[in-house]
N, C-alpha and C positions, 0 to 999 in steps of 0.2 A: 739472161735469156731464161724464160720460164718454159719448162717442158710441159706439153699438154698432158692433163691428168689421164687421158685414155692410154697413154704410152707407159705409164708407171709400172704396170705389171711386167711388161717386157724389160724395161730398163732395170727394174729391181732384180729380175732374174739374171740379167747380164752382169750387173754390178756384183751380186753375190758370187757368180761364177769367177769373176776377176779376183775378188777378194780371197777366194779359195785357191787360186792358181799361183804359180811362181811370179806372176806379174802384179801381185797384190801391192807391191811397193809404190806403184803409181798413185794409189788412192789411200792406202791403209794408214797414212799419218793423220788423216782427218775423217775417214769413213770406216765404220765397223759394221758387223752384221750381228743381229740378235736372233738366236734360234730358241723358240719357246713352244709350249703346247698351249693352244688357245683354251681359255677357261671354259667357254661355252661350247665351242666346236669340237674340242678334243684333238684337233689336227695339229701337226707340227708345222709351224710357220717360221719363215726366216725373213727378216726385214733389214735392209741396209739403212744406215743413218749417219749423218755427220755428227762428230763428237768433239768435245774439248776435254782435256785432262784438267781436273780441279782437285788438287791434293791427292788423296788416295782413291778417288773415284773418277769415273768417266761420266760426263754429263752431256745430254743432248736435249734439244727442244723440238717439240712438235706442236701442232695446233689442235684445239678441241675437236675439229671436224675430221681428224684422221681416225681410222677405225681400230688401230692396233693398240694404242696406249691404255685403254681401259683394262686390258689384261693385267696391268701392273699396278693398279690402284692399291691393292693390299700387299704388294710386294710379291715377287714370283722368282723362283729359281729358274735360271735359263743358262744357255751357253752363249758366249760372246766371242766372235772372231775378231781379234785385234792383231794387226801386223802379222797375219798369216798363221796365227796360233789360236786354237779354240781354248777358252777358259770357262770354268764354271763361274757363275756370278749370281748375285742377288740384284734384281732389277725392280725399281719402284718408281711410280709416277707421282709427281707432286703438282697438284693444282693449286691455284690461288697463292702462288709464291713469287710475287713480283720482285722481291728483294734478291731472288736467285735468277729469275727469268730475264730481268732487264739487263744486268751486266753480262750475262751469258749470251744473250742475243746480240748485244752491241759488239762483244768480242768476236763472235762467230761472223757477223756481217762485215767487220773490218777485214777479216782474213778472206772471206768469201762473199763479197757484196751481192753477187747475183742471187744468192739464197734468199735475200730479203723479199724478192718477188713472190716466193711461195707463201708468204704470210701477208701478201698485198701491201707491202711497205715500199715506198719510193725512197731511193737513196739520193741525197743532194750533196754534192761535193764530199762524198765519203761518209756522210752522216744520215741516219734515218730521219725522214720527215717526222716532226714531233707528234702530230696527231696520229699518224699511221703507227708510230712506235708505241704510243700509249695503248692503242687498241690491240696491237700484237701482243704486248706484255699481258694485257687482261685476258687474251685468248690462248696464252701459252701454257703448255704442259711440259714441265721439266722431267726428264727421265734420268734418274741417277742409277749408275751401274757400279756396283762394288764387286771387284774381282775376288774370287775365292783365293785364300792363301795357297 
């Protein structure tokens, strides 16, 4: 089920509140929150996002049409809320990285198939439609989060 775009501001606020609360365990195994200062606005912003652990980093995927990822093109220090704990982190956005985006999207959608709808990808018997998948990979931005030691 795809949540209407108009509800995201409210849902993001609620999700961040849950991730900050003792109830975070319901979602924190797959959803984190990134708190950063907007490059242009100078405002402190917090965005929840689904993630996967990949070696020493956390990786997530968003699409080109989301507004927050350009803040991380050159890499940016931020705070990341993972499993109820805030960590310092370096966050960077990777565009045009199909070798990373393709396997990451496939893995995320196997675990959470309903997320494919947010990139307009139809799932057929547990697999993304090939044409939809190719387009999604081309429009994907991988966000790599490296937690501070």
